[in-house]
C-alpha positions in Angstrom: -26.2 20.3 -34.9 -22.8 19.0 -35.9 -21.6 15.6 -34.5 -18.0 14.9 -34.2 -16.6 12.3 -36.5 -16.3 8.8 -35.1 -12.6 8.9 -35.6 -12.1 12.0 -33.5 -14.5 10.9 -30.8 -12.9 7.5 -30.4 -9.4 9.0 -30.2 -10.4 11.6 -27.7 -12.3 9.1 -25.5 -9.4 6.7 -25.6 -6.9 9.4 -24.7 -8.8 10.8 -21.8 -9.8 7.4 -20.3 -6.2 6.2 -20.6 -4.7 9.3 -19.0 -7.1 9.4 -16.1 -6.4 5.8 -15.2 -2.7 6.2 -15.6 -2.8 9.2 -13.2 -4.9 7.2 -10.7 -2.4 4.3 -10.9 0.5 6.7 -10.3 -1.3 8.3 -7.3 -2.1 4.9 -5.9 1.6 3.9 -6.2 2.8 7.1 -4.6 0.3 7.0 -1.7 1.0 3.3 -1.0 4.7 4.0 -1.0 4.3 6.9 1.4 2.1 4.8 3.6 4.6 2.0 3.6 7.4 4.3 4.6 5.3 5.8 7.4 4.6 2.2 8.7 8.2 1.2 8.4 9.5 4.0 10.6 8.2 2.7 14.0 8.8 -0.9 12.9 12.4 -0.1 12.2 12.7 1.6 15.6 11.6 -1.7 17.2 13.9 -3.9 15.2 17.1 -2.1 14.2 17.6 1.0 16.3 16.5 -0.3 19.7 15.6 -4.0 19.5 13.0 -5.1 22.0 10.9 -8.1 22.8 8.5 -7.4 19.9 11.3 -7.3 17.3 10.3 -10.6 15.6 6.7 -9.4 15.2 8.0 -6.1 13.9 10.3 -7.8 11.4 7.5 -10.0 10.1 5.1 -7.0 9.8 7.7 -4.9 7.9 8.4 -7.8 5.5 4.7 -8.3 4.9 4.2 -4.5 4.2 7.1 -4.5 1.8 5.8 -7.7 0.0 2.4 -6.2 -0.3 3.8 -3.0 -1.8 5.9 -5.1 -4.3 2.7 -7.0 -5.3 1.0 -3.6 -5.9 3.9 -2.6 -8.2 3.8 -5.9 -10.0 0.0 -5.5 -10.4 0.4 -2.1 -11.9 2.5 -3.3 -14.8 1.1 -6.8 -15.4 -2.7 -6.3 -15.3 -4.1 -4.8 -18.5 -7.7 -4.2 -17.5 -8.0 -0.7 -15.9 -10.8 -1.3 -13.5 -9.5 -4.7 -12.4 -6.0 -3.1 -11.9 -7.3 -0.3 -9.8 -9.5 -2.6 -7.6 -6.5 -5.0 -7.0 -4.4 -2.0 -6.0 -7.0 -0.8 -3.6 -7.3 -4.2 -2.0 -3.5 -4.4 -1.7 -3.4 -1.0 -0.1 -6.1 -2.0 2.4 -4.2 -5.2 3.1 -1.1 -3.1 3.8 -3.1 -1.0 6.3 -4.6 -4.1 8.0 -1.2 -5.9 8.3 0.5 -2.7 9.6 -2.3 -2.1 12.1 -2.4 -5.6 13.4 1.4 -5.8 13.6 1.7 -2.5 15.5 -1.1 -3.5 17.9 0.6 -6.8 18.5 4.0 -5.1 19.1 2.3 -2.6 21.5 0.7 -5.5 23.4 4.0 -7.3 23.7 5.8 -4.2 24.9 3.0 -3.3 27.3 3.2 -6.8 28.8 6.9 -6.3 29.6 6.2 -3.2 31.7 6.5 -4.1 35.4 3.5 -3.5 37.5 4.0 -2.1 41.0 1.6 -3.0 43.7 
């Protein structure tokens, strides 16, 4: 049985491992960006288009989502270790989701409390 030379094997393994991580990082950036845009649509409706009582909470939530996405981008180009970079990106994406969910629920609670109750 013929074994590949160490030079070929190392080059092939480096190439494949590097490319798959690069693709995962790009997919993570795209998915996080789309998620951020989807979150910013209702928040912008509460702040810019039709300001309501929950506008300050919506502004804070939108700013935090943008800051977390910016941190994700900075992480992508500053962390060298592949596994660590992907884990940090996953944590930042989950943080974006948690902040957006908490902010949206808080805005809904504020708006719901403003609805008059008829007796």
